[in-house]
C-alpha positions as CSV (number, residue, x, y, z in Angstrom):
1,X,0.0,0.0,0.0
2,X,1.4,3.4,-1.0
3,X,1.7,5.9,1.8
4,X,-0.1,9.3,0.9
5,X,2.3,12.1,0.3
6,X,0.9,14.3,3.1
7,X,1.6,11.6,5.7
8,X,5.2,11.2,4.3
9,X,5.8,14.9,4.8
10,X,4.6,14.8,8.4
11,X,7.0,11.9,9.2
12,X,9.9,13.6,7.4
13,X,12.6,14.5,10.0
14,X,13.2,18.3,10.3
15,X,16.9,19.2,10.2
16,X,18.1,22.3,12.1
17,X,21.4,24.0,11.2
18,X,23.4,25.1,14.3
19,X,25.1,28.5,14.6
20,X,28.8,28.5,13.7
21,X,31.4,29.8,16.1
22,X,31.9,32.8,13.9
23,X,28.2,33.7,14.0
24,X,28.0,33.4,17.8
25,X,31.1,35.7,18.2
26,X,29.4,38.2,15.9
27,X,26.2,38.2,18.0
28,X,28.2,38.5,21.2
29,X,30.2,41.4,19.8
30,X,27.0,43.2,18.7
31,X,25.5,42.8,22.2
32,X,28.7,44.2,23.7
33,X,28.6,47.2,21.4
34,X,25.0,48.0,22.2
35,X,25.7,47.6,26.0
36,X,28.6,50.0,25.7
37,X,26.4,52.5,24.1
38,X,23.3,52.0,26.3
39,X,24.9,51.8,29.8
40,X,26.4,55.3,29.9
41,X,23.1,56.7,28.6
42,X,21.3,54.9,31.4
43,X,23.8,56.0,34.0
44,X,23.4,59.6,32.8
45,X,19.6,59.3,33.0
46,X,19.8,58.0,36.5
47,X,22.0,60.9,37.4
48,X,19.7,63.4,35.9
49,X,16.7,61.8,37.7
50,X,18.5,62.4,41.0
51,X,19.2,66.0,40.1
52,X,15.4,66.3,39.4
53,X,14.8,64.8,42.9
54,X,17.1,67.4,44.4
55,X,15.2,70.2,42.6
56,X,12.0,68.7,44.0
57,X,13.4,68.7,47.5
58,X,14.5,72.4,47.1
59,X,11.1,73.4,46.0
60,X,9.8,71.9,49.2
61,X,12.4,73.8,51.2
62,X,11.0,77.0,49.6
63,X,7.4,76.0,50.6
64,X,8.6,75.3,54.2
65,X,10.5,78.7,54.4
66,X,7.6,80.6,53.1
67,X,5.1,79.0,55.3
68,X,7.3,79.7,58.3
69,X,7.7,83.3,57.2
70,X,3.9,83.7,57.1
71,X,3.8,82.9,60.8
72,X,6.8,85.1,61.7
73,X,6.1,88.6,60.3
74,X,7.7,87.6,56.9
75,X,11.0,86.6,58.4
76,X,12.6,83.6,56.9
77,X,13.9,80.8,59.2
78,X,17.4,82.1,60.1
79,X,17.8,81.4,63.8
80,X,21.3,81.8,65.1
81,X,24.0,80.2,67.3
82,X,26.8,81.7,69.5
83,X,28.9,84.7,68.5
84,X,32.3,82.9,68.6
85,X,31.6,80.4,65.9
86,X,29.2,79.4,63.2
87,X,30.5,81.5,60.4
88,X,30.5,78.8,57.7
89,X,27.8,78.4,55.1
90,X,26.6,75.1,56.6
91,X,26.3,76.2,60.2
92,X,22.9,76.5,61.7
93,X,21.1,76.5,65.0
94,X,20.0,73.1,66.2
95,X,16.5,74.6,66.7
96,X,16.1,74.8,62.9
97,X,15.2,71.1,62.8
98,X,12.5,71.2,65.4
99,X,11.1,74.5,64.3
100,X,10.7,73.6,60.6
101,X,9.3,70.1,60.9
102,X,5.8,71.4,61.6
103,X,5.9,73.2,58.3
104,X,6.6,70.0,56.3
105,X,10.4,69.4,56.5
106,X,11.3,65.7,56.5
107,X,14.5,63.8,57.2
108,X,15.3,63.0,53.6
109,X,15.2,66.7,52.6
110,X,18.4,67.3,54.6
111,X,20.3,65.0,52.3
112,X,20.9,65.4,48.6
113,X,19.5,62.6,46.4
114,X,22.4,63.0,44.0
115,X,24.7,61.9,46.9
116,X,22.6,59.0,48.3
117,X,25.6,57.7,50.2
118,X,25.2,60.5,52.7
119,X,21.7,59.4,53.9
120,X,22.8,55.7,53.7
121,X,25.7,56.3,56.0
122,X,24.0,58.7,58.4
123,X,23.8,56.9,61.8
124,X,23.3,57.8,65.4
125,X,24.1,56.0,68.6
126,X,21.1,55.7,70.9
127,X,21.4,53.8,74.1
128,X,24.6,52.1,72.8
129,X,22.9,50.9,69.6
130,X,23.9,52.4,66.2
131,X,21.0,52.8,63.8
132,X,20.2,54.8,60.7
133,X,18.8,58.4,61.0
134,X,15.1,57.8,60.7
135,X,13.4,60.5,62.9
136,X,13.6,64.1,63.7
137,X,15.3,63.3,67.0
138,X,17.8,61.2,65.2
139,X,18.5,64.1,62.8
140,X,19.0,66.6,65.6
141,X,21.6,64.3,67.2
142,X,23.3,63.6,63.8
143,X,23.7,67.2,62.7
144,X,25.3,68.4,65.9
145,X,28.8,69.7,65.5
146,X,31.0,67.6,67.9
147,X,33.5,70.5,68.2
148,X,30.7,73.1,68.9
149,X,27.8,71.5,70.7
150,X,25.7,74.6,70.4
151,X,25.5,74.4,66.6
152,X,24.5,72.0,63.8
153,X,26.0,71.4,60.4
154,X,23.8,71.0,57.4
155,X,24.7,69.1,54.2
156,X,23.8,72.3,52.2
157,X,24.8,75.9,52.1
158,X,22.2,77.8,53.9
159,X,22.0,81.5,52.7
160,X,19.4,83.0,55.0
161,X,20.7,85.8,57.1
162,X,20.9,84.5,60.7
163,X,18.7,86.1,63.3
164,X,20.5,86.7,66.6
165,X,23.9,87.6,67.8
166,X,25.6,86.3,64.7
167,X,28.2,88.8,63.8
168,X,30.2,86.4,61.7
169,X,27.4,86.5,59.1
170,X,27.5,90.0,57.9
171,X,27.5,91.5,54.4
172,X,31.1,92.5,54.6
173,X,31.9,88.8,53.7
174,X,29.3,88.3,51.1
175,X,30.1,88.3,47.4
176,X,33.0,90.8,47.6
177,X,34.0,92.4,44.3
178,X,37.6,92.1,43.1
179,X,38.6,95.6,44.4
180,X,37.7,94.5,47.9
181,X,39.6,91.3,48.0
182,X,36.9,89.1,46.4
183,X,37.5,86.3,43.9
184,X,38.1,87.0,40.2
185,X,35.0,88.0,38.3
186,X,32.1,90.4,38.6
187,X,30.2,91.3,41.7
188,X,27.7,88.5,42.5
189,X,24.0,89.0,43.3
190,X,24.8,88.2,47.0
191,X,27.3,90.9,47.0
192,X,24.9,93.4,45.5
193,X,21.8,92.6,47.6
194,X,23.1,90.8,50.6
195,X,21.6,87.6,52.1
196,X,17.8,87.5,52.3
197,X,16.0,87.6,55.5
198,X,12.4,88.3,54.4
199,X,10.4,87.1,51.4
200,X,10.0,90.7,50.4
201,X,13.7,91.6,50.4
202,X,14.9,93.2,47.2
203,X,17.1,90.3,46.4
204,X,14.6,87.5,47.1
205,X,14.5,86.5,43.5
206,X,18.3,86.9,42.9
207,X,20.0,85.4,46.1
208,X,19.4,81.8,47.0
209,X,18.2,80.7,50.4
210,X,19.7,77.2,50.1
211,X,22.1,75.4,47.7
212,X,24.1,72.3,47.3
213,X,27.1,72.4,49.5
214,X,30.3,73.6,47.7
215,X,33.3,75.4,48.9
216,X,37.0,75.7,48.5
217,X,40.1,77.0,50.4
218,X,41.3,80.6,50.5
219,X,43.0,80.4,47.1
220,X,39.8,81.8,45.6
221,X,39.9,79.1,43.0
222,X,37.1,76.6,42.5
223,X,38.8,73.2,42.0
224,X,36.0,71.2,40.6
225,X,37.4,67.9,39.3
226,X,39.0,64.8,40.9
227,X,42.3,65.4,39.3
228,X,42.6,68.8,40.9
229,X,42.5,67.3,44.4
230,X,39.1,68.9,45.2
231,X,37.7,67.9,48.7
232,X,34.2,68.7,47.3
233,X,34.2,65.4,45.5
234,X,33.9,63.7,49.0
235,X,30.3,64.5,49.1
236,X,29.4,68.0,47.8
237,X,27.9,69.5,44.7
238,X,26.5,67.3,41.8
239,X,29.4,65.2,40.4
240,X,29.1,62.9,37.5
241,X,32.1,60.7,36.4
242,X,34.4,62.6,38.8
243,X,33.6,66.0,37.3
244,X,31.4,68.7,38.7
245,X,28.2,68.9,36.7
246,X,26.6,71.7,38.7
247,X,24.5,72.6,41.8
248,X,21.0,73.5,42.6
249,X,20.1,76.8,44.2
250,X,16.6,77.5,45.6
251,X,15.1,81.1,45.7
252,X,12.3,82.2,48.0
253,X,10.3,83.5,45.0
254,X,9.7,79.8,44.2
255,X,12.1,78.9,41.5
256,X,15.1,76.5,41.7
257,X,18.1,77.3,39.4
258,X,20.5,74.6,38.1
259,X,23.9,76.3,38.1
260,X,26.3,74.6,35.8
261,X,30.1,74.5,36.4
262,X,30.6,77.7,34.3
263,X,27.9,79.6,36.2
264,X,29.0,78.8,39.7
265,X,30.4,81.9,41.6
266,X,31.9,82.5,45.0
267,X,29.2,84.0,47.2
268,X,30.7,84.2,50.7
269,X,34.1,84.2,52.4
270,X,34.6,82.8,55.9
271,X,38.2,81.3,55.9
272,X,37.1,79.5,52.7
273,X,34.9,80.6,49.8
274,X,31.4,79.2,49.6
275,X,29.8,78.8,46.2
276,X,26.7,78.3,44.2
C-alpha cells in the first residue's frame, strides 16, 4: 500500500542548522557594542533623575520657608548660634530642625538625592545601639557639630541671614568684588543685595536661600574635578564621572536654578569661599 504524500511529509525529520562559532562571536560582539552605548546613557539618565529629585526637595524647602515666614512677620527661618563660631555656610542653630518640621520638613530633605551615600551612611548612637537616622530626634543628634555642641552642620549651604547675635554672618563677607579682595569675576548678586531675611527683600529672586554644598580654600579658585584634588568630591555638589556637573540653588520667590560648572560663583568668604 502506497503511503499518501501528506503523511510522508509529516513523518519527514526536520533538520536544524546550528550556529557556527563565527556567527556566535558576531552576535556577542553586537551585544557588547549595544551595551557599551546604552549603559552610559542609562547612567546619565539615573544621574539626571537624581538631580530632578534634588530640585523637587529644594522646592519643598521653599514651601517650608515661606510657610514659616507667614507665621513670623515675613521673616525667613534664620535662627542663630553663638557669637564665637558658626561663620560657615553650613552652620545653623539646632533649633532649625524642630522648628521647621511642623511646616513640612522631612528627614530625607536634609540629604541630597544626588549623593545617596550621605543618607545611607547617616547613623546615630542611641542607648549604645547604632542605627540609621530615621526620625527628627535622630536628625537633631546627627547634625550636631561635635566641636561646637551649640550648633549643627547641614549638608547644604544655607544662605538665609541669621537672626540673633551672629556677627560672623555680615554682608562685609558676602560676594565681595575684586577691588575689595573678592574672587576674580564680577560682583555677585549676593554681594549686591546681601543675604535674604524676608520674602519681600529686594534680592529675594536673585539670592538663593539654600544650595548644594560647595566650597574651597582661600586660594579663591574653585577646583571642581577629581584630578585637581578637590575635597568637594567627597560629598558635595553634583558630580558625574568625577567631574562637577553643577549645583541646585533655591530662591524664595519659588524657583530653583540649576547652576552649571561655568555659572557657579563665590558668594561668601569665611576662611574658605562658599559657592553656588
